[in-house]
Every structure is written in structure tokens, then in C-alpha cells.
C-alpha positions in Angstrom: -19.2 -58.9 2.8 -20.8 -60.2 5.9 -21.1 -58.0 9.0 -19.1 -59.0 12.0 -20.0 -57.7 15.4 -21.1 -54.1 15.4 -19.1 -53.1 12.2 -20.5 -53.3 8.7 -18.8 -53.1 5.4 -19.9 -49.9 3.6 -17.7 -50.2 0.5 -15.1 -47.8 -0.8 -15.1 -44.1 0.2 -15.7 -41.4 -2.4 -12.0 -40.6 -2.2 -11.0 -44.3 -2.9 -13.4 -44.5 -5.8 -12.0 -41.3 -7.3 -8.4 -42.7 -6.9 -9.5 -45.9 -8.7 -11.1 -43.8 -11.5 -7.9 -41.8 -11.8 -5.9 -45.0 -12.0 -8.1 -46.3 -14.8 -7.7 -43.1 -16.8 -3.9 -43.2 -16.3 -3.8 -46.8 -17.6 -5.9 -45.9 -20.6 -3.7 -42.9 -21.4 -0.5 -44.9 -21.1 -1.8 -47.6 -23.4 -2.1 -45.0 -26.3 0.4 -45.2 -29.1 3.1 -42.5 -28.8 6.8 -42.4 -28.7 8.5 -42.9 -25.3 9.6 -39.3 -25.3 6.1 -38.0 -26.0 4.7 -40.2 -23.2 7.4 -39.0 -20.8 6.7 -35.4 -21.6 2.9 -35.9 -21.3 3.4 -37.7 -18.0 5.5 -34.9 -16.5 2.9 -32.3 -17.7 0.2 -34.4 -16.0 2.1 -34.5 -12.7 2.7 -30.7 -12.8 -1.0 -30.1 -13.6 -2.1 -32.4 -10.7 0.3 -30.4 -8.4 -1.1 -27.1 -9.7 -4.7 -28.3 -8.7 -3.6 -28.8 -5.1 -4.5 -26.2 -2.5 -2.1 -24.2 -0.3 0.5 -26.1 1.7 -0.2 -29.4 -0.2 0.8 -27.6 -3.5 3.8 -25.9 -2.0 5.1 -29.3 -0.5 4.3 -31.2 -3.7 6.2 -28.6 -5.8 9.3 -28.9 -3.5 9.1 -32.7 -3.4 8.9 -32.8 -7.2 11.9 -30.5 -7.6 14.0 -32.4 -5.1 13.2 -35.8 -6.6 13.7 -34.8 -10.2 17.0 -33.0 -9.3 18.4 -35.8 -7.1 17.1 -39.0 -8.8 16.9 -38.2 -12.6 16.5 -41.9 -13.3 13.0 -41.6 -11.8 10.3 -40.6 -14.3 7.4 -38.5 -13.1 3.9 -39.9 -13.7 0.5 -40.1 -12.1 -0.4 -43.0 -9.9 -4.0 -43.2 -8.6 -4.1 -39.5 -9.2 -1.0 -38.7 -7.2 2.4 -37.5 -8.3 4.6 -40.5 -8.5 8.1 -41.4 -9.7 8.9 -44.6 -11.6 12.0 -46.5 -12.5 11.6 -48.6 -15.7 7.8 -48.1 -15.5 7.4 -49.2 -11.9 6.5 -46.8 -9.1 9.4 -46.2 -6.6 7.8 -43.3 -4.6 4.8 -41.1 -4.6 3.4 -37.9 -2.9 0.0 -38.1 -1.4 -1.4 -34.7 -0.5 -3.4 -34.4 2.8 -6.6 -33.5 0.9 -6.5 -36.7 -1.2 -7.9 -38.8 1.6 -8.7 -36.0 4.1 -5.8 -36.7 6.4 -4.0 -34.3 8.7 -0.7 -34.6 6.8 0.8 -35.3 3.4 2.8 -38.4 2.8 5.9 -39.3 0.9 5.6 -43.1 0.3 8.0 -45.6 -1.1 7.3 -48.9 -2.8 9.0 -52.2 -2.1 11.3 -51.4 -5.1 13.0 -48.6 -3.1 16.3 -49.8 -1.7 15.6 -48.4 1.8 16.1 -51.6 3.7 17.6 -51.3 7.2 17.7 -54.6 9.0 14.3 -56.3 9.7 12.2 -53.1 9.8 12.3 -49.7 8.1 9.9 -46.9 7.2 8.1 -47.0 3.8 6.2 -43.8 4.2 6.9 -40.4 5.8 4.4 -37.8 7.1 5.0 -34.3 5.8 3.7 -31.1 7.4 6.1 -28.8 5.7 9.2 -29.1 3.4 12.0 -27.2 5.1 15.6 -27.3 3.8 16.4 -30.1 6.3 13.4 -32.1 5.0 14.6 -31.5 1.4 18.0 -32.9 2.3 16.4 -36.0 3.8 14.1 -36.5 0.8 17.2 -36.1 -1.5 19.1 -38.7 0.5 16.1 -41.1 0.5 15.5 -40.9 -3.3 19.2 -41.3 -4.1 19.3 -44.4 -1.9 16.0 -45.7 -3.3 17.4 -45.9 -6.8 20.9 -47.0 -5.8 
């Protein structure tokens, strides 16, 4: 890519390259032959293992987000997406949790894809910053995921 002005293209960051490698491994794993139930169980184990690898508040928030999503939107299947815990409907990602450490940001993120039925007029949020998961935040997440799959 050509440099414009004083900025130059330096390629993907180490975190972006790691996410792409995670995604390639996830695709390879999902292509293996296994029953649907075996794949679902393995995907949930992978999500829980990824959450267990997280540090401190990221792990605590991811555990709560996982519990809230699986309890309130059972139609969503846990799976990894670019190395992040994600939740899919019919194989397509509806929402995901990105820990702050993933891309060295100051807050974790709960993001929704365009498949989530969160439309509100001409503009609505598709991602939410999380600094902690309080009971009020849990209620809001529960309402969002129920609405997302409605």
C-alpha cells in the first residue's frame, strides 16, 4: 500500500495476526467430521477454555456474559470467533465478547452482528463497552440477547 502524507501502512498488528490464526484454526476444527452434538459440546468447551485463559476482570466479565447469554438466549450456540467467545444462531455469529486484553484496549466489548435484531430507527448501537458486569448490566445484556434472536 502506498504511503500518503506522513502516515505509512505497517501491516497487521501482532494481535490482529493472532486473531486471524485463531480464526483459521477454528475453521479447520469445524470442518472435521463429527456429529452436530459432538461439535456443539467441543465448541462450548473451547469457549469455556478461552474464558479460563483470560486474566482478572476480563475473565470475571466473560464468565458472567457467558452465563447470561446461555441462560437467556438458549438458541445461541457458544463457539469461538477469531479467538473470542461468540454466540451463533444457525452457524452465524450474532454476538461476541472481546476482552480488553485481546487488542490492548481499556475496556471489554460486547458486540452484535448485523443478524442481531437490535434495530432502532436509522441508528442503533452494535457494540457496548464493559468495565464490569453488575446485576443491572446483566439485565441489559439479557434483554439485548433476547431481542437479538427474536
